[in-house]
Steps between C-alpha positions, in 0.01 A plus 500: 500500500702183521852492368400234250223713351727805487769294333263388227385858449859614457553223247192609308611863506839399361332305223285800417801730485694254285210455259379860483702585190370194318142560611510858372692431179299596188310208352593345166198545270625227271477231764258600776214743535525772762501368855589139430876521548482666844243245608709209381803638680290541811372143481856374498582726791204391706542131433841515663360633825371169635496136413265417217478153352335547162377188326651471156180345367259215560782251547656706779164545670433126489829430679338590834248232606150646517344493844815396682406726793855634513514739203313829475498671162421873511429721197570860602608845382874571486674608823179457695606249765764530772736202455545484878127434538528218248805358677335509841189327365709231334687438825186495711290287263765279344361597159671647197359824358551568129431854380422565137435858389279690258499864389130557428162355589444430132818290478405316816151414370633393163744257659241350733237465230753369252588198712835627624681374807286390794483744791343492843486866594467806274511875576259673257375856521155535648319588178611170346360278776148469356643433155693210649190376684292499181780320318488225761856562613445548874382291790314647799721567799466296817455770765564249779859473376548879505467612864729798434238648269384679814804727464372660178352847545118494469499749212686246285269207573186407304608702193279550194735291286464199735201519738575319823860439390387165369791467258762754604666682786677837468878491467649846433366818349618828355340827408605680186656838564678795348877477541747785483855605587492796740833624371337550159132577565243483784147449364161582637306207640284467191475305176475846340881495495467252213147540366459876543535746211856603585782345298810602691602177671641176364319187614467125450183291520479137604495247219169363627158573348294470817738724697527773235132509409414464869710803595330710232160388625588588860617846390161549332317389813394156380557144613811332365278201418227683311332347198310821421560589135486877552747486789738283301480733201586793726800305634605411145489864391699605808764236433525601135592850610735365767711279275516782244683725748864579440578389853368147449797261511316178425367200687729308733496245776562598861873411506572703186319802638680458832840516333405801290400686816824403672689633200289820501395434140128564554294718731216260573411135468187297556619204705404224742599629843687183592712517185632842596593445863834331437599821319373709793727311737794560266415867441248670733447767235298247300148497643148394410159643586137397460304757296212660687248394232567142600677214329495130429614217719611156393458210739688179433354183644584143594299225332525121483460337160233237453765265360745565784688178581553616860207717614562433870859624467375804307258584782778459753718746310216751468436480874871562561491810280202628702701484824566847647879477511523335160264758350718783631818335372339462159416871470840597640645305207262595217424861605134433422217564743360221713130428552606318819389722789700297752816552294481879473646582845800282412587678175828687461467866602605590147178350365275637774609855424397501132143635463466374143554142620225538759201676342246649742251224596209727407622502141378141472152608606459832318591383152839670473684169494374260234603139491553404138208264439411270217310693234129417465481318171681484169358829373668696779826313443489586130456870583809497722694304239415749226609796710827331588574390144449856378726645769781253435485557124558876527 
C-alpha cells in the first residue's frame, strides 16, 4: 500500500469517526423520513473526499465548450474514483476531468433523460445498461481504442446485460453480504440469521428493493431476478414475517449500517461488501460473510453517451482504467472488487485476504451468485414495486 493511499484512508477514517454521532443521531420525523438525514450527512462527507466540480445548472454546463477535446465530464457514484488516477490522467493527457456524482441509478437516468448537463462517460450499474440503450443514450464502444480490455477476466466479458460488451465494460463490483461485529455476535453463514424463524438478533436491511427481495429469493432457493409469481409471493410472505420481527431495526444504506456495527448497536446488517471494508480496517472485529445460499452481485460499468462531446477522450480514459496498475490502485482506494484479472496480483494484501470480496469463481457458474439483471417486462417490475411499497409502509 502506498503512503498516499494509506493517508487518504486515514483521512476517511477520521471523517467517519467525526461524523458517527451525527450519522446515528435519531431522525427528526417532522422534517425527514427515516434514513434521509444519515444519507444527506454521508453525501456531504463523501463529497469532501475528492475534487468534484458540480455544474450549478445548464448555464454552468454550457461554460465548457462542447467537443474541445480537452475536457472530460464523468458522471459517477460518490467516492468511486481515486483522485490520484484522475490527476495522473490529466497530467498525461493534458485534459481536464470533471467529476459529477449521483446517488442512485434512478437519479442518474432522470438527469440524463431530462436534458441535464452534458457528460461523456457515465458509470451505471449493469442492470441499467439495456435501459439506457433502448432510451438511445449510449453509443457503441470502439474496441480498437480499448486494447486493455484484454485485462478483464473472461467471466466478466460478454455478459447477459450487454452481449459482446458492445456498449459497456466492467468497472467495479461488489457482492452483498451479512455484516457483523464479532465482539457482539458471530453468525452462521446463512441468510437464516435474518429470514429464519428465530427473533433473537437485531438486524438492518439495505434500503434497496432488488437487494432485499433478492436476498429473500436466494434464501428460498430461487433466482434473485425471478419473474415467477409464485416465487415472488413466497418472498413477499417471508419478508412480511421478517420486518414484523422485534429485532428488525429498519432499512438503511451501507454507511449507516457500517456505523451501527462499529457502535455495536445491531447484531447483523445486510450490506455491500465494499461499503463495510473501511470499518474492517478500523476495527477488525467488524466482518462480513457471504451466506451459503448465495447472494447478489452488483456490477458497475463504464459507458460512453451518444451525445458525448469528446468520445475519443472518453475511450482513452476507459482504457487507462483498464490498465493493470490503475485497476489495482482503483480497488485499493474504493475497497470494491475488480473484474480486472491483471490487476488482482497487485491488490493490497488487505483486500486479497477478504473472502467476501473474492467470491469463489464457481459461484458464478452454479447460480449462487446472481448479477442483478433488468427485470423482464413491466409486469415483473410492478410485482417487485408492490412488494417493496408494502414493506416500506409497515
